[in-house]
Every structure is written in C-alpha cells, then in structure tokens.
C-alpha positions as CSV (number, residue, x, y, z in Angstrom):
1,X,0.0,-0.1,-0.2
2,X,2.9,2.4,0.7
3,X,4.3,1.6,-2.6
4,X,0.9,2.5,-4.5
5,X,1.1,5.7,-2.2
6,X,4.3,7.0,-3.3
7,X,3.8,6.0,-7.1
8,X,0.8,8.0,-6.8
9,X,1.9,11.0,-4.8
10,X,5.0,11.1,-7.7
11,X,2.3,11.3,-10.3
12,X,0.5,13.8,-9.2
13,X,3.4,15.9,-8.4
14,X,5.0,15.4,-12.1
15,X,1.5,16.1,-13.4
16,X,1.3,19.6,-11.5
17,X,4.9,20.4,-12.7
18,X,3.7,19.9,-16.3
19,X,0.8,21.6,-16.1
20,X,1.4,24.7,-14.2
21,X,3.0,26.5,-17.4
22,X,0.6,25.7,-19.3
23,X,-2.2,27.1,-16.7
24,X,-0.7,30.2,-16.4
25,X,-0.5,30.7,-20.2
26,X,-4.4,30.4,-20.5
27,X,-5.0,32.3,-17.6
28,X,-2.7,35.4,-19.0
29,X,-5.0,35.5,-21.9
30,X,-8.0,36.0,-20.3
31,X,-6.8,38.9,-18.0
32,X,-4.4,40.4,-20.6
33,X,-5.1,44.2,-21.0
34,X,-4.4,45.4,-24.1
35,X,-3.6,49.2,-23.2
36,X,-1.9,50.7,-20.5
37,X,-4.2,51.5,-17.2
38,X,-4.7,55.2,-16.4
39,X,-2.5,56.4,-13.6
40,X,0.0,53.7,-14.2
41,X,3.1,56.0,-14.5
42,X,1.9,58.1,-11.6
43,X,1.7,55.0,-9.6
44,X,5.2,53.7,-10.5
45,X,6.7,57.0,-9.8
46,X,5.5,57.2,-6.5
47,X,6.0,53.7,-5.5
48,X,9.8,53.1,-6.8
49,X,12.8,54.5,-5.2
C-alpha cells in the first residue's frame, strides 16, 4: 500500500509540474489588458525609489 501511495504522489507531483506553465499561459490570456491603465505612470513613480 505504501508503494502505491508513493507512486500516486509522484504522479500527482509530476502532473502538477507539467500543467502549471500551461495553466498560467491560459489564465494570462483572460486577464490581458491591451492598453495601459490610467494613472500607472504616476503610481510607478510614487512607489519606486
């Protein structure tokens, strides 16, 4: 039983490692903003030193 749990855990970990870059690419497409938000330059200037 311990061997089965180890193999299953390894498979789940490998699957997560493989799928995470793919998932981030798809999420980025949904939240992509084509133009720069208003006030971004002022925000960056006030929060960077």
